[in-house]
N, C-alpha and C positions, 0 to 999 in steps of 0.2 A: 664600400654606401649600399646598398640596393635601391632600388626606385623607390618602394615605395618613401624609406628616408631621406632616398636626393629629393620624391617632392613635395616632402613638410621638408625640409628643410628649403624649399625654391620657395612654395606660399610663407614662410617668415621672412625669408628679403623681399618678396614684391610686397606683400606688408608695413615690411620697416621699407620699403620704397617709396608709401603713400598709397596703395593700389589697394583698396578695397576688394575681395576675394568670393563668390557666389560659386556656390557646387550644389549641378543642378541635373536635373534629368534631363536635357535637351534633343534626345536620339539620336544624338552622332551629327548629328547635322547643323552643330554651328557649336562655339565656343571661342574664345583668348581676346586678348586685348582691345578697350573701344575707353572712350570716354563720354559721360558725358552729364550737365546738368558743373559742370568743375570737376567731378573725381573720373579718378582712373579706373578705372575693372577690370578684373581678369575673372571670367566663366569657364569655370572645366564643367566641361561634359564630363556627368554620371554618368555615362553608358556608355567611355572610355575606359579601357583601361589604364595604369597607372602610367608604363612611358612615356602614350598619346595626352594626359594630361601634364606632365612635364614636360614636353615640346611643348604647346598651347603655352604654361605658362612661361618657360626661356626663351622661347617667342619672342612675348609682350618683356620681358625683363630685357632684349638688346637690345629694344629700339627706344629703349630708357639711360641716356648718358652719365644718370648721374651715377647710375647700379656700379662700375667697375670700383669705387670708394667705397662702394662697403662691407663691415667682412661679413664673408663666407665660406664656405669649408672647400681646401681644395677643389675633392672631385667635380664643386657648384661652379671654384670659377673657371675648371678646365672647358666644360660645357658651354660657358657661358661665356664667347668670343663675341664682343661687338661689329655689329655688320660698319661698312667698311659706309658712310658715303656717297654719292655716286661725285 
């Protein structure tokens, strides 16, 4: 699966997990997951390439313990090991 396809799958997975996903021009200075007004968001920086945007989505999803239970393509699952708590 190509990076752009993985990014699309990761965005769909994030939306199924309850995240709003916004793609904005942030000039390479910001992006990633956050929560405000009781809603979880992932902001993707359009100044970055697909691989870096994919990293932004995956970083947010790794913190969500509900994500592994969701159906997803095998290549995406292999890229998404959960971070272990300290």
